[in-house]
C-alpha positions in Angstrom: -0.1 0.4 0.1 2.7 2.4 1.0 4.6 1.7 -2.7 1.1 2.3 -4.2 0.7 5.7 -2.5 4.3 6.9 -3.4 3.8 5.9 -7.2 0.9 7.8 -7.4 2.1 10.8 -6.0 5.4 10.3 -8.0 2.8 10.3 -11.1 1.2 13.2 -10.0 4.6 15.4 -9.5 5.9 14.2 -12.9 2.4 14.9 -14.8 2.4 18.9 -12.8 6.4 18.8 -13.9 5.6 17.9 -18.1 2.7 20.4 -17.6 5.1 23.0 -16.7 7.7 22.6 -19.4 5.1 22.1 -22.4 5.5 18.2 -22.7 3.1 15.5 -22.0 2.9 13.8 -19.5 3.9 10.1 -19.3 1.1 7.6 -20.4 -0.3 6.3 -16.9 0.0 2.7 -16.4 -2.6 -0.3 -15.9 -4.7 0.0 -12.9 -3.0 -2.2 -9.5 -5.8 -3.7 -7.9 -6.4 -3.3 -3.8 -4.9 -6.2 -2.2 -7.2 -6.7 1.0 -5.2 -8.3 3.8 -6.9 -11.7 5.1 -9.7 -10.7 7.1 -10.6 -12.5 10.6 -14.3 -12.5 11.1 -16.4 -14.0 13.8 -19.5 -13.6 15.7 -20.8 -13.5 19.5 -23.4 -15.6 20.4 -25.6 -12.8 21.4 -25.6 -11.3 17.3 -22.3 -9.0 17.8 -19.9 -9.4 14.7 -16.5 -8.5 15.0 -13.7 -8.1 11.8 -10.0 -7.9 12.5 -7.7 -6.8 9.4 -4.1 -6.3 9.8 -2.6 -3.4 8.2 0.7 -1.3 8.4 3.5 -1.4 10.4 3.7 1.2 13.0 2.7 -0.5 16.5 -1.2 1.2 16.8 -4.5 -0.2 16.2 -7.9 1.1 15.5 -11.4 0.1 16.7 -14.7 1.2 15.4 -17.9 0.0 17.0 -20.3 0.4 14.4 -24.0 0.5 15.9 -27.3 0.1 13.6 -29.1 3.3 14.8 -28.9 7.0 14.1 -31.2 9.6 13.0 -33.4 6.9 11.3 -34.6 5.4 14.7 -35.5 9.0 16.1 -38.8 8.9 14.2 -40.2 12.5 14.9 -37.7 13.2 17.6 -35.2 14.9 15.7 -31.6 15.4 16.7 -32.4 12.6 19.4 -30.0 10.2 18.8 -27.3 13.6 18.0 -28.2 14.4 22.1 -27.9 10.6 23.0 -24.5 10.3 21.1 -23.2 13.7 22.9 -24.0 12.5 26.4 -22.2 9.2 25.8 -19.2 10.8 25.9 -20.0 12.6 29.3 -18.1 9.3 30.8 -19.5 5.6 31.9 -21.0 4.7 35.1 -17.6 3.9 36.7 -15.7 6.6 34.9 -16.4 10.4 34.4 -15.5 12.2 31.4 -12.1 13.5 32.4 -10.9 9.8 33.4 -12.0 8.7 30.1 -10.5 10.9 28.3 -7.4 10.6 30.6 -7.4 6.6 30.2 -7.6 6.8 26.3 -4.7 9.2 26.1 -2.8 7.0 28.5 -3.3 4.0 26.1 -1.9 6.5 23.3 -5.0 7.5 21.4 -8.3 8.8 21.8 -11.9 8.2 21.9 -15.2 9.6 20.4 -18.9 9.2 19.4 -20.3 10.6 16.0 -24.2 10.0 14.9 -25.2 9.9 11.2 -28.4 9.1 9.4 -28.4 5.1 10.3 -25.7 4.6 12.1 -23.6 5.6 15.2 -19.8 5.0 15.2 -17.7 4.7 18.7 -14.2 5.1 17.8 -10.9 4.3 19.9 -7.4 4.0 19.1 -4.3 3.0 21.0 -0.7 1.9 21.2 -0.6 -2.1 19.8 0.4 -3.1 23.4 -2.3 -1.7 25.2 -5.1 -3.4 22.6 -6.9 -5.2 25.3 -7.5 -2.3 27.6 -8.5 -0.4 24.7 -11.4 -2.6 24.0 -11.9 -2.3 27.9 -12.5 1.0 27.5 -14.4 0.7 24.4 -17.1 -1.8 25.7 -17.1 0.5 29.0 -18.2 3.8 26.7 -20.5 1.7 24.5 -22.6 -0.7 27.6 -22.2 1.5 30.5 -22.6 5.6 29.6 -23.6 7.0 32.4 -25.7 9.9 30.3 -25.7 12.4 33.0 -27.8 14.4 33.7 -26.2 17.0 35.4 -24.4 17.9 31.5 -27.9 17.8 29.8 -28.4 21.8 29.7 -24.3 22.6 28.9 -25.1 20.0 25.7 -28.6 21.2 24.6 -27.2 24.7 24.6 -24.5 24.3 22.3 -27.0 22.4 20.4 -29.6 25.4 20.2 -26.7 27.7 19.4 -25.8 25.7 16.4 -29.6 25.3 15.5 -29.9 28.9 15.2 -27.1 29.3 13.3 -28.0 26.4 10.8 -31.4 27.7 10.0 -30.8 30.8 8.7 -27.8 30.0 6.5 -29.0 29.4 2.8 -27.4 25.9 2.5 -29.5 25.3 5.9 -32.7 26.8 4.2 -32.3 25.1 1.1 -32.2 21.3 2.8 -35.0 21.7 4.9 -37.1 22.7 1.8 -35.3 20.2 -0.5 -35.7 17.3 2.4 -39.1 17.9 2.9 -40.0 17.4 -0.9 -37.5 14.3 -1.2 -38.7 12.5 1.4 -42.4 13.4 2.6 -43.1 12.0 5.7 -40.4 9.3 6.6 -37.5 10.4 9.2 -35.0 11.8 6.5 -37.4 15.0 5.7 -36.6 16.2 8.8 -33.0 18.4 9.0 -33.8 20.2 12.2 -36.0 20.2 15.0 -37.7 23.4 16.3 -36.3 25.5 19.6 -39.0 24.2 21.5 -38.4 20.5 20.2 -34.9 20.5 21.5 -35.7 22.0 24.4 -38.4 19.5 25.4 -36.1 16.5 25.5 -35.2 15.3 29.1 -33.0 12.8 30.0 -35.7 10.3 30.4 -36.1 10.7 26.5 -31.9 10.2 25.8 -31.8 7.2 28.3 -35.5 5.7 26.3 -33.4 6.3 22.8 -30.3 4.6 24.3 -32.1 1.5 25.7 -34.1 1.2 22.9 -31.6 1.2 20.0 -28.1 -0.2 21.9 -27.2 -3.8 21.8 -25.5 -6.7 20.3 -27.2 -7.6 17.6 -27.1 -4.5 16.0 -23.1 -3.9 16.3 -20.1 -4.9 14.4 -16.6 -4.1 15.6 -14.3 -3.2 13.0 -10.3 -3.5 14.3 -7.2 -2.4 11.6 -3.9 -2.0 12.6 -0.9 -4.0 14.4 -2.2 -6.6 16.9 -2.4 -10.0 18.3 -5.5 -11.6 16.7 -5.6 -14.4 19.5 -5.4 -12.0 22.2 -7.9 -9.5 20.6 -10.3 -12.2 20.0 -10.3 -13.2 23.5 -10.4 -9.5 24.7 -13.8 -9.3 22.9 -15.0 -12.0 24.7 -14.6 -11.1 27.5 -15.8 -7.4 27.6 -18.6 -7.8 24.7 -20.0 -11.7 25.3 -22.6 -11.2 27.8 -23.6 -7.8 26.3 -27.4 -8.3 26.1 -28.8 -9.0 22.0 -30.6 -5.7 22.1 -33.5 -4.9 19.5 -33.1 -6.1 16.0 -31.5 -3.9 13.1 -34.8 -1.2 12.0 -35.1 -1.0 9.0 -37.4 1.8 7.0 -36.0 2.5 3.4 -37.1 5.8 2.1 -38.9 6.0 -1.3 -37.9 9.7 -2.6 -39.7 11.3 -4.9 -38.5 11.2 -8.6 -41.4 14.0 -9.8 -40.0 17.5 -10.5 -41.0 20.3 -8.5 -38.9 23.9 -8.2 -39.2 25.9 -4.8 -38.0 29.3 -4.2 -37.5 30.1 -0.8 -37.2 34.0 -0.2 -34.1 35.7 1.6 -34.7 39.4 0.8 -31.5 41.2 -0.2 -29.3 37.8 -0.6 -26.3 38.6 -2.5 -26.2 35.1 -3.6 -28.4 32.4 -4.6 -28.2 28.8 -3.0 -29.6 26.5 -6.1 -29.7 22.9 -4.8 -31.4 19.7 -7.3 -31.6 16.4 -6.6 -33.2 12.9 -7.5 -32.9 9.4 -6.7 -30.6 7.2 -8.3 -29.1 3.7 -8.2 -27.1 3.0 -5.5 -24.0 1.5 -4.6 -24.9 -2.3 -4.8 -26.4 -1.8 -8.4 -23.7 -4.0 -10.4 -23.5 -0.4 -13.0 -22.6 2.3 -9.9 -19.1 2.4 -11.4 -20.7 4.5 -14.6 -22.9 6.4 -12.4 -19.5 7.4 -10.5 -17.8 8.2 -13.8 -20.5 10.3 -15.3 -20.9 12.2 -11.8 -17.3 12.9 -11.4 -17.5 14.4 -15.2 -20.3 16.5 -14.8 -19.3 17.9 -11.1 -18.3 15.5 -8.7 -14.5 15.9 -9.4 -13.4 19.5 -8.3 -11.6 21.5 -10.5 -11.6 18.6 -13.4 -15.6 18.5 -13.5 -17.4 20.3 -16.0 -19.9 22.7 -14.1 -17.0 23.9 -12.4 -14.8 24.9 -15.2 -18.0 26.2 -16.6 -19.8 28.1 -13.6 -16.8 29.4 -11.8 -13.3 29.4 -14.5 -15.6 30.4 -17.9 -18.4 31.9 -16.4 -17.1 33.5 -13.0 -20.9 33.0 -11.3 -19.6 31.0 -8.5 -16.7 30.2 -6.4 -17.6 26.9 -7.0 -20.2 24.1 -8.2 -20.2 20.5 -7.6 -22.3 17.2 -7.7 -22.8 14.3 -5.6 -24.1 10.7 -4.9 -25.1 9.9 -1.0 -26.4 6.3 -0.4 -28.2 5.1 2.4 -29.5 1.5 3.0 -31.0 0.3 -0.1 -31.3 4.0 -1.6 -29.5 6.7 -3.4 -29.6 10.5 -3.8 -27.6 12.7 -6.6 -27.4 16.1 -5.9 -26.5 19.5 -7.4 -25.4 22.4 -5.6 -23.9 25.7 -6.0 -23.8 29.0 -4.6 -23.7 31.9 -7.2 -24.2 35.3 -7.7 -27.9 36.8 -7.6 -27.9 37.9 -10.8 -26.5 35.0 -12.3 -29.3 32.7 -10.8 -30.9 32.4 -14.1 -27.7 31.8 -16.2 -26.1 29.2 -14.2 -29.5 26.9 -14.0 -29.2 27.0 -18.0 -25.6 26.4 -17.9 -26.5 23.5 -15.4 -29.2 22.1 -17.7 -27.0 22.4 -20.7 -24.0 20.5 -19.0 -26.8 17.8 -18.3 -27.7 17.4 -21.9 -24.1 17.4 -23.0 -23.1 14.6 -20.9 -25.8 12.8 -22.2 -25.4 13.7 -26.0 -22.0 14.4 -27.0 -19.4 11.4 -26.8 -16.4 11.1 -24.5 -13.1 12.8 -24.9 -10.5 9.3 -24.0 -8.2 12.4 -22.3 -11.4 13.5 -19.7 -12.2 9.6 -18.8 -8.3 9.2 -18.3 -8.3 12.1 -16.0 -11.3 11.4 -14.4 -10.4 7.7 -13.8 -7.0 8.8 -12.6 -8.5 11.4 -9.9 -11.2 8.6 -8.8 -8.1 5.9 -8.6 -6.0 8.3 -6.5 -8.8 8.9 -4.1 -9.7 5.5 -3.8 -6.0 4.5 -2.9 -5.5 7.2 -0.4 -8.9 6.3 1.4 -7.6 2.7 2.1 -4.2 4.0 3.3 -4.8 4.4 6.6 -6.3 2.1 9.6 -9.5 4.1 10.2 -9.6 4.3 6.3 -9.5 0.4 6.1 -12.2 0.7 8.4 -14.5 3.1 6.9 -14.3 1.1 3.6 -14.9 -2.3 5.4 -18.1 -1.0 7.3 -19.5 0.9 4.4 -19.3 -2.5 2.6 -20.7 -4.2 5.9 -23.5 -2.1 5.7 -24.8 -2.2 2.2 -23.8 -5.9 1.7 -21.0 -5.7 -0.8 -18.9 -8.7 -1.6 -15.4 -8.3 -1.1 -14.8 -7.7 -5.0 -16.5 -4.1 -4.4 -12.8 -3.3 -3.0 -10.5 -5.8 -5.0 -11.9 -5.3 -8.2 -13.0 -1.4 -7.8 -9.9 0.1 -10.6 -10.7 -2.3 -13.1 -14.3 -1.7 -12.8 -13.6 2.0 -13.4 -11.5 1.0 -16.3 -13.9 -1.1 -17.7 -16.4 1.8 -18.1 -16.9 3.3 -21.8 -18.0 6.5 -23.0 -21.4 5.8 -24.2 -22.0 3.9 -21.1 -21.5 7.4 -19.4 -24.0 8.7 -22.0 -26.7 6.3 -21.1 -26.1 6.3 -17.7 -26.7 9.9 -17.3 -29.8 9.9 -19.8 -31.4 7.2 -17.8 -30.7 8.7 -14.1 -31.1 12.4 -14.8 -33.8 13.4 -16.4 -34.6 17.2 -16.7 -38.2 17.2 -15.6 -37.6 14.7 -12.4 -35.4 16.9 -10.2 -36.3 18.7 -7.3 -34.8 21.8 -7.1 -34.6 24.8 -4.8 -33.3 28.3 -4.8 -32.7 30.4 -2.0 -32.6 33.9 -2.4 -34.1 37.5 -2.9 -37.4 36.3 -5.1 -37.8 39.8 -6.4 -34.2 39.4 -8.5 -34.8 35.7 -9.2 -38.2 35.0 -10.6 -37.8 37.0 -13.5 -34.5 35.2 -14.4 -36.2 31.6 -13.7 -38.8 32.5 -16.3 -36.3 32.7 -18.9 -35.1 29.5 -18.0 -36.1 27.3 -21.0 -35.7 23.9 -19.2 -37.7 25.3 -16.1 -40.9 25.8 -18.1 -42.4 22.6 -16.8 -41.5 23.6 -13.1 -43.1 26.5 -13.2 -46.6 25.3 -14.9 -46.7 23.1 -12.2 
């Protein structure tokens, strides 16, 4: 892996030097597939699963316990999972938060809790000779959180402050409108709670959420680094085998809409317009997902290499940046375009967006552009898997989406096999002009006349 990183950085350096010298860079070599180290995989009788992967030469080990609970499991109690995650970092029934953090530092690392849409991750790292002590501390934080009422008001105050800022930012306003349109009455529709709602949550609500959603059969422990497999397994069994199975995994797959809509959120006097557009697409478990990745990167997912960035920023000067991305939930995926543009360029920016959509569907792709995007995506892939945490992140992603090992080991060859025509066809099938959920946040008095001049928006404005 280290040699692969050096090779890629060397190639990037040669390319830059050659470009400065006015010479053509050397041709890129054939992609080298990722060789996944041999994994140790087992399950405890209570349903908890464990995956251990040796990695690297440094005497350190990283561990992440991924629990299948997050904002999805809140129902209509928005941010309750986030409050619970924050309180889980405030100590255990036997150690206060200072003692937990001091102990983690003594082990040579740190510990933290992060909450996502569908999972909660509790992470710890340590020196290799402290691996069993790290497992013990991780188990204590996960299984015996104090969830102290004494810290709730301080944490709530932080949440209220963050909420007050997020709700008035144009990007936050756009997210609220977009998610409501895409997800309807699904929990993903709620981006933020109201202030009153956040104030109503009590310690009993947080403890109820924890008790209803944490348990062994929702949990998967990932270990990566330098460790003794037998000693690690014994420590896992010692500290987790008697953990109650808890609830089964809760699944509620959203069905986001593909019915086109346009919503303008008025922000009088705004010097910029925030534009977002989204549509459900195939997910990472689809056999042709690599084609969507290539199409997305060409259009807007590869930074300055992408067409929308070059068009809207470098050529037109409408924005500092424009991007597209694909986000995957369990058996559901959303493709998204976003840009913050000058108010007077709102309509022209949307016209250029639709023009680039049309171009990627209809025009043959240049081999050089395809190769640049493959090089970009391949470099991101290698760098993402060049660390203990990176490997854990990839393995956890694969586990969550039920992906085989070939997702990782054949990743580069799948990218290499994508043709220009397949990119055209994927863009045509996944990004219909009339199926987008579009939100524009800005000064409506300036925006509305511009939107009326965008030909592709005529069906949206007629509804």
